[in-house]
N, C-alpha and C positions, 0 to 999 in steps of 0.2 A: 504494500499499499504506500502511495506517496507521501512525502512528508507533509503535505499541506493538509491531508485528511487527518493525520495523526494530531495537527497542531488545531484541527478545526477551522481552517482558514479558507472558507467558501470562496472568498474573493480572490485568493490565489489560484486556486483551481480553474475559475473562469479566466484569469489572466492567462494561465499556462496553456489552457484549451485553445484560446484565441492565439496564442504565441505559435502553438503546434500546427494551426490552420494557416499560418503565414500572414496573419493579420498585423499590422502595423498598430501598436498600441500607444495611446498617449493618456496617461493617468495624472491625476491632480492631487496632490497631498501636501500638507505642511507639517504633517505629524511624522515624525523621524522614524518611529518604529514601523509605522505603515510603509513609507518609502523604503525601509529596508526590506520588509516581507515582499513588497512588489518587486525589487530587484532580486530576491532569492528564487525567482520562478524559473531561472536558468539553471539551478543546480539539481534538479529532479524530473522526472518525466511522469506523465499520467499513465497509470497501469490500464491493461487491456479491459479489466472489469470496470474501471472508471469511464473509460472511453465508450464502453457498451452502454452504461448508464446514460451518459450525455447524449448519445446518439438516439435514445429512446425518447428524448424531450422533445414534443411537437415543436415545429418551427414554422413560422408564417414569414414568407419574404415577398411581400407586396408592397409596391410603391406606386402610386398613381401620379403621373406628371402631366400637367396641363399648362402649355406655353413654357414659361421657366419657372413656374411655382409648384411646389409639391403640394399635394393634397391627398386627404384619405377618402374623397368622394368617389364612389364606384363609378366606373366608366367601362363598358363592355369590351371596347378595342383595346384599351389599355390593360384591362384583366386578361385578355387573350395574348398580348405581347408578354405579360409577367408570366404566366402559364408556360409559354415558350422558353423563357429563361431558366426555369427549374430543371 
């Protein structure tokens, strides 16, 4: 089991998962302990069990764009484009 689980740091598990997905992470904290924990995500890896649990979390990846503004209003054409992106 990863160090983050034994420490109970759910935030670090989330950060580590994002890091393993290749996502660029920008965190903001003025708390030195939290900054240290955020940097510690590079010293361990998520286990297969943890990755499996995360994979079971339902995800919704929909963004509707109208002009240059983002909106959450439904649009059939944009929903079709979003579906093709998945």
